[in-house]
N, C-alpha and C positions, 0 to 999 in steps of 0.2 A: 637372344630374345626368347627363343623357345625353351631352351634347356637351362637357362640361368636366370635371366632378368625376371621373366613372368613368374616362374615358380617361386622365387624368393619374395617377390612382391605379394604373392598370394599366401605366404606363410608356410610354404612347403619346404621340406628338407631336400637338398640337392647333393647327390653323391657324385664326386668328381674323380677323374683319373688323369694323372699327369700325361700319360700317353696310352693310346689304345693297346690293350693286351687281351687277347681272346679268353685265355684261362682266367685272368683276374676279373674280367667282366662277369663271367658266370659266378665266380666267388662272391663278388660284391652284391650282385642281385640277390643271392641267397642270404648273405649275412645281414644286409640292411633291409630285407623284405621290400625291395623296390616295387612300386606299383605302376609307374609310368616310365617307359623306355622309348626315347626318340633317337634315331640314328640313321646313318647312311647304309646302303645295302651291305657292304662288307661287314659292318658291325652286326647287323641283324641276321646275316647268314650263319654267324657263330652259334646262334640259338638252336640251329638244326644240323649244322655241318661239322662242328668241332667234336673231336673224339670224346670230350667230357660232357657234351651237351645232353646225351641221353640220360645220364645219371644226375644231372644238375637239378637242384630244387628251384624251379621257376614258377612255382604256384602262386607267388605273391603278385605277379604281373597282372594288371587289369587293362592296360592300354599300351599298345606297341604301334608306333607310327614311323614310317620310313620317309625320309626326305633327302634332298641333295642329288638324287638320281633315281631313275625308275627301278623298281623291284619287279623282276619277272613274276608273272602270275603263278607259275609253278612254285616259286619260293614262298610267295605270300600264302598260298594254300597250305604248304608244308608248315609254315609258322602257325597258322590257325589251327592245324591239326595237333601240333606240339603244345599249343597253349589254349586248350579248350575253354579256360576260364577268362581269357583276355579278348578284348576287341583289337583286331589287327587291321591296319589301313595305311594308305599313303597320302601324302600332301604335296603341294607344288607351290613354289614361290621363288623370289629372287631377293638379293640384297636390296634392290631398288623398290621392292614392295614390302619392306620391313618384314621380310620372310614369307608372308602368306598371300596366296591367291585362292587356292582351294584347300580343302581339308576333309578328312574322313568324318563320318557320322560317329558320335561318341558311343552309341550303342551298337550300331551295325557295321562300323568300319567303312571300308570302301570296296567296291566290286574289284576283284583281282584283275590286274591289267589296267586299272584306272587310278587317277590320283584324287578321287573324291569329287566333291561338288564345290561350287563357289562359296567363299566365306560371306558372312553377312555384309550388306552395304557395298558389295563388290559387283562391278559390271565386267562382262567379257565379250569381246568380239573375235570372230575367226574370219580373217580376210585373206584374199588372194595376194601373195607377196608381190606379184608383178603389177597388179592393177589397183589393189586396195579395196576391191569389191568384197562386200560381206558375203560369206558363205553360209549354207544351211547346215542342219544337223547331219552328222556323219561325214561331212566334207572337211578334209584336212587343209589347214592354212596357218598363217602366222597368228599367234595369240596376242591380243591387245587387252590390257587390263586397266580399269579405272576405279578408284575408290579412295577412301581417306588414308589408306596405308601407302599409297604411291608417294615416292620421295618428292621433295620440293626441287631437288636438282643436285648436280655434282658441284662441290665447293670450288668456286672460281673457274668453272669450266662451262661457260654458257653454250658453246658450240656442241659439246658432248651432251649436254642436257637437252638441247633442242633436237638432237638426233635421236634421243631416247624417248622423250615425252613430247607429243605434238601439242598444238595450240589448244586443243579441246581436252587436254588432260589425259589422253590415252597413252599408256606406256607400251612401247613396242618391245615385247619380251625377247624376240629373236628365236622363239621356240615354235616349232610346228606341232599342231595338235588338232583335235576335233572334240566335239561334244556329241555324245550318242543320244539316242531317242529318250533316254531316261534322265538326261542332264548330267551324266558322268563325264568328267574331263579325261581325255586320253592324250598323253604326250607321244608324238610320233618320231620327231627328230629335232635336231638343233640347227636352225636356219643359218645362224651366224658362223657355224663351223663347217658349212657345206660348200660355200662358194669357192670355186677354183681349187678344190682339194681332191685328192685321190685316196683310195683305201690303202692303208698301211697297217700291218699287224705287229704288235710288240708281244713277243712270246717269252714266257719264263718256263724253261723246261723243269720237269719234276727232278728232284735230287737223284743223280745217277742215271738219268735218262738222256739219250742222245736225241738231238733235234736237227733236222736238215731243212734249211729255209726254202729251198727249191721244191722239196717234196711237199712241204706245207702249202706252198702257193698252188701247186698242181692239185692237191687234194681239195682245196677250197674252190679252185676254178671249175672243177667238175660238178660242183653243187650249187653254184650261184649264177645269176644273170651276168652277162659280159661286163656291164658297167660296175658290178660289185666285186670283180676279181681283184685280188691284192696286187698292187704294183711292187710291193716290197715286204719282206718279213725281217724284223729286227729281233735278234735274240738278246735277252737281257737277264741280269741276275735278280732284278726285282722291279716291280712296278711302283713308280713314285706316288705316294699317297700323303694326305694330311694326317695329323695325329689321330683324328677320328676315323680314319680309314677311307676318306673320300678320294677318288681318283684325281690326280693333278694333271689334267689334260694339257695345260700350257707347258709343263715340264716335259711331257712326252713329245709334244711338237718340237720343242727346242732341241731335244736329244736327236730327233729325226733330222732336223735341219743340219745339225753338226755332223751327223753321219753322212749326209749327202755331200756336204762340202769336203769332208775327208776323202 
C-alpha cells in the first residue's frame, strides 16, 4: 500500500529490488534520483552505517519514513544529519489498519523517539490493559484505533475478528504506547508478545569473534533490573529477516522453542 499501490496510483515511478541489498540500495537511490524512501530500520540504518554510505549520493531524497518497527532516536537524528535536505520521520500502523494509524508531518517529520501524530479521520484511545479504563497524556497503555482504514474483519474468521475489533469499532492493536503532551505517539512495547514470556537473546557474533553465552548473560545481569535478566542466550549464524530487512519475530520464537525441546 505505501510503497507500491499508492505511488503507482498517483503516477509516481517506483524503484524495486528483488531482495534487500545494502550496497545496491545506495546505488539505486543515486542512479534513479529517488525522492521518497520508506523502509524498516535495517534498511534505513544503511544510509548512515554502511561502509559506502559516506560517499553515496543521497541528495535526491526529500522524504524518508521508517515503519515496521521503532527506529531509535539516535539513529533518526543521525539520518537527519546525513540528509539535511530531507524530511525524516516515523509512522505506525498494522495490516489491520490498512498500514496507517500515525504518520510524520510532511515538512517537519516526527519528533525522534515518536511515530508521529494521528492520521486524518483517525481516533486513538490509550487504555489500561487490565481494566479497559482510558488513560491520560503521558500514561502508557494499550493502543486502540478507530477510523475508515480499520479492516472489516478477517475472512471467514468471526471469532478472531471479534477478538481484534470490538462492537464499537475500536481495533485493539496489542501495542503499548502513550501520547505525549504535544500529541506525539510513542510506542513502548508489544503487549501481545509479553504475556508469559521471558527474555532470551539471539546473538550473531562478529566474524572471527568468540562469544560465550554465560558471559553475555552475566554482563547483561549486572546492568538491568532482575525481571529483565536474560534466561538464555542463543548463538546464531544470522537473524531471520524478510526480504525488506524486517525482523521475523515468529521465526526467532520457533527457533527458540526447538532449541528448548532439543
